[in-house]
N, C-alpha and C positions, 0 to 999 in steps of 0.2 A: 184719204184715210191713212193714218199713221200705222206703222208696224205693230204696235201694241194692240190697237183695235183690231187689225187684221188677225192677229194671233187669238184674241179673245173669241172672235167669231169663228175662227177655224177650229178651235178646240171643242166647239159644240155646235156644228153646222145644223144638225136636225132640229135643235131647239130654236135657232134663229129662223129657219124655214117655217116651222110651226107658228112662231111668233109673228112673222111678216103675214102669213096666211090668216091669222087671227085678226090682225088689223085690217086687212082687205075685206074679210067677211064682216067685220063690224061696221065697215063703211058701205056695205051692201054691193061690194064689187063682186063680179063674176070671175075675176082673174085669180090665179094662184101662182106661188113661187114653186118651182120645181127643183132647182139646183143653185147652189152658190159656189162660184169659182173665185179663188183668191190668188192674185198675182202681185208682182212688185208695184204696180200702179194703184191698185185698190181692190175691190170686190165687184164681181159681176154676178147679178141676180138674174137667172133665167126665169122667164115667167111663161104662162100657158098662151095668152092672147096678147095682141097689140095693146100697149099700155097707155093709160090716159094720164094726164098731168095729176089729177087727184089720186091715182094709184101710186104714181112716183112719190108724191108727198106722204102718202100713208106708209110706204116702205121705208122712206128716210125717218119718219116718225117712230116706226117700229125699231129701227137700228138705233136711233139716238136714246130711246127709252130702255134699251137693253142694259142690264147690270154691268157695271165696270167699264162701259163704253164712254170715252171722252168725247162728248158730242161736239166740241169745239174743232175736232179733227175729221168730222163727218161732212164730206163735200155734198153739194146738191147733186141729186141723181139726174142722169141724162141718158138720152138714146145714143147708140152708136152713131158717129158721123160720117161713116164711109159710105160712098155712092153705091157699092155693091149691096150693103145692108138695106138701103132705102129702096133699091130695085127689088129685093127679095120680098119686101113687105108692100111693094107696089105703091110707094110714095114718091111723087115727083120732087126731085130735088132742085128744080129751077121753078120759079115763079111764072105762071102761063104767059107766053109772048114776050118774056124778058130773059136777060142773061143773069138775073139776080138770084142768088141762092135763097132757099126758103130758111128761115129761122123760126125758132118757136115763139 
């Protein structure tokens, strides 16, 4: 995400959270966004439950469809890749009986 998009989202965070939640609700998801954090790398959307691929696509769609957002600079959403995050949500980060890391 480029700086301009981050500034647009930062200027009206509550609108973007409501817009994300509307997209999730329209897709019959039980999930909801609680918080948006903006840093130099991009934006982090904190959600209530473990997210599905469909929910991540809906969040990306909500952001891309926002007014004044340049969708060419919106990257694909992804989960954090740290081992500690995967341990917290109780996901094994190695495929069973191998040394291969799990990929989506």
